[in-house]
N, C-alpha and C positions, 0 to 999 in steps of 0.2 A: 280148797282153792289151789289151783295149779300155778306153779311158779313158771314164768316164762323168762327165758334168757335170750336177750337180743344183743347183738353187737352192732354198735353204730360205727359206720365208716365215715371218718371226717373228710378224707380226701382220697383221690384216686391213687396217690402215692403210697397210701397205707396198704394197698392190696399187694399180693405176692407177684413177683415178676414171673413166676411159673404160670400163674393164671393169665397174665398178659401174653406170654409166649403161646399158651394153648389157644387163646383167642386169635392172635395174629397168624398162626400157622394155618388157619382155616380160610384166610382171605386170598383173593386173586391179586395179581400184580398191581393194577391201578389202585385198588383199595388199600393194599399194604403200603404202597408209596404215600397215599393220602394220610393213612393212620400215622405214619412216621412223622408227619408234620403237625400232628395234633398235640403231642406233649413230649416232654423229654424222655419219659419212661418208654413210650412207644418208639421214639427215635432210636434210643439205645438198643432196644430189643430187635428192631427191624434191621439192624446191621448184621444179625446172625446169618451166616452163609447158608445154613440149613433151610431157613425160611425161603430164601430165594431159589435154592435148589428144588424145593417142593413146588414153587410157583412155575419154574421152568419145566419141570418134568410133567406137571399136569397140563401145561400148554403145549409143550413139544415132547412127546414120549421118546423121541430119538435121543434126547439128552440123558436118558437113563443108562445108556451103554457106558461101560467102564472107561473105554478109550476116549469117549467124548467128555466124560466127567473130568478126566485127567487133563485134556486139552483146555477145557473151560477154566479149570483151576489154574493152569499155567498162564492164562491171559488175564488174570485178575479176579476170577471167581464168577459165580452165578449172578450175583447182584450187578456186577459190571456188565456181564453178558446180557442180562435183561435190559439194563439201561441203554446199552448199545443197540439193541433191537428196537427199542422204542425211545428214540432221542427226543429230548425236550425241544419243543418248537418255541423259539423266541422271535417275536416280531420286532425287528429293529430296522430302521431306515438305513439303507446303505447308500452313501453318497456316490455320485457318478465319479468314475475314475477319469482323471485328466491325463490323457496320453502325452508323454514327453517326446516330441518329434526328434529331439537331439540326443536321445539315449542311444548309445552305440551298441549294436548287437550284431556280432558276426553271424552271417547266415549259415556258416558251416558248423556252428556250435549246436549241441543239443541242449535241452533244458537243464539236465544234470550238470553239464559243464558250466553253464551260465551261472547257476546258483551255487556251484561248488560242493555238491553233495554226491560226488561219484564214489561208489564203492566197487572196485574192480572185482572183488570176490563174491559180491552179492548177485545171485541169479535166482529166479523163481521158476520152478517147474510144476507141472500139473500134480505131482505127488505131494507138493507142499499144501495142497488144498484139501478140505474135507467137505463132504456133502451131507447135509442133514435134511431129510424130507419127511414132513408130517402133513398128510392130506386129511382134511375134514369135510364131511358132508352132513348137513343139517346138525351142526354142532357135535358130531360124533367123529372120532378118529377112525378112518377106514384104511389108512396105510401109514406105516412109519418105518423109515429106514435111515 
C-alpha cells in the first residue's frame, strides 16, 4: 500500500509570497491592478516596482532604455508612470460655476500674476521634453524609439 502525502492549504495567506510574485509578474497592467484589490497579500506584492517596470516594458518597449528608466524613476517610478498613462475615470457631477461679476481682475495681469505663482527662474525649453514612440500593428510592435 502506497503512502500518499498531501498538504492541505487552509488559506491563501499560507502560500509563499514568492509564489504570489511569480504569478503577478505574468499579468498585464489592468489585471495586476485588479489583483492588487483582491487581497492584502496581492496588494502588498503589487507595490513592487519591478512588476510595474515589466508591465511598462512589455507595453512600451521604449521604456527599456536606461535613460528612460532613470527618468521614470526620478518622477515616481514605473507604477506611477503606468497610473499616469491610464488615469482612473471618476464620474462626478460638477456643479456649474457661478461667475462673480464683481471680481476685479486687471486686464494687464497674466494668470500667473493673478494666482501668485510666478517663478522668474522657471523656463521650459524643448530640451526639457523626452519623446517615447512605440508603434503597434495587429498587436505587434513594429517601431520603438
